[in-house]
Wavefront OBJ file of the C-alpha trace (Angstrom):
o trace
v 202.428 109.646 208.499
v 202.432 112.876 207.638
v 203.517 113.304 203.268
v 203.892 117.144 203.413
v 202.510 120.710 205.168
v 199.597 120.453 202.619
v 197.540 117.983 203.940
v 195.038 118.972 205.730
v 194.117 118.387 209.173
v 191.793 115.142 209.779
v 190.064 116.977 212.866
v 189.327 119.862 210.829
v 187.862 117.854 207.435
v 184.596 118.792 207.472
v 183.193 116.637 204.995
v 184.312 113.040 203.398
v 184.696 112.167 199.315
v 180.990 110.682 199.681
v 179.779 113.688 201.177
v 178.817 112.200 204.759
v 179.636 114.533 207.224
v 182.676 114.390 209.339
v 183.242 114.105 213.500
v 184.521 117.666 213.510
v 182.059 119.011 210.918
v 178.930 117.124 213.408
v 180.581 118.180 216.605
v 180.692 121.999 215.281
v 176.694 121.696 214.708
v 176.355 120.628 217.674
v 174.829 116.714 216.869
v 175.579 114.308 219.319
v 177.697 110.578 217.552
v 174.449 108.558 218.321
v 172.553 111.165 215.539
v 174.896 110.066 213.050
v 175.403 106.824 211.072
v 178.472 105.855 212.093
v 178.204 106.914 215.488
v 180.696 106.824 218.812
v 182.532 103.794 217.271
v 183.324 105.556 214.104
v 184.246 108.570 215.862
v 186.676 106.335 218.128
v 188.124 104.194 215.078
v 188.902 107.478 212.865
v 190.519 108.403 216.566
v 192.909 105.877 216.748
v 193.610 105.211 213.234
v 194.793 109.204 213.613
v 196.885 108.454 216.609
v 198.787 105.880 215.028
v 199.516 107.068 211.849
v 200.882 110.214 213.701
v 202.931 108.027 215.525
v 204.990 105.896 212.692
v 207.656 107.389 211.628
v 208.439 109.667 208.509
v 211.503 107.335 207.351
v 211.598 103.670 207.511
v 215.588 103.828 208.911
v 215.312 100.064 209.013
v 214.517 99.640 205.085
v 217.121 102.711 204.022
v 219.594 100.634 205.683
v 218.828 97.865 203.930
v 218.502 99.279 201.031
v 221.822 101.286 201.115
v 223.652 97.740 202.361
v 221.930 96.217 199.080
v 223.463 99.016 196.663
v 226.444 99.466 198.225
v 227.241 95.643 198.154
v 225.590 95.522 194.531
v 222.749 93.349 195.171
v 219.781 95.478 194.079
v 218.099 93.722 191.229
v 215.255 94.974 189.173
v 213.300 92.445 187.017
v 212.464 94.647 183.524
v 209.450 92.080 183.294
v 208.154 92.797 186.421
v 208.331 96.725 186.286
v 206.806 96.559 182.514
v 203.777 94.455 183.941
v 203.089 96.504 187.006
v 203.309 99.549 184.372
v 200.759 97.799 182.365
v 198.566 96.611 185.284
v 198.399 99.777 186.459
l 1 2 3 4 5 6 7 8 9 10 11 12 13 14 15 16 17 18 19 20 21 22 23 24 25 26 27 28 29 30 31 32 33 34 35 36 37 38 39 40 41 42 43 44 45 46 47 48 49 50 51 52 53 54 55 56 57 58 59 60 61 62 63 64 65 66 67 68 69 70 71 72 73 74 75 76 77 78 79 80 81 82 83 84 85 86 87 88 89 90
């Protein structure tokens, strides 16, 4: 799911938060996937997850339609106690 144009392409990001080189960084340095800690399996997992994320629609139309129906029928109810609890536990 793309959030906005400021989100970097996962293929271009060179390091993770932990400082471990990404598959793209390793490729740029001509290191084979077998030489990294995660190896080819991690690279395939990241690729599969990237593909899945890019195929996810940006707008979940079913949920939007359901919320529109509930609001228009006056059935949308909020629980102030649950909201307060969520805010305190955040």
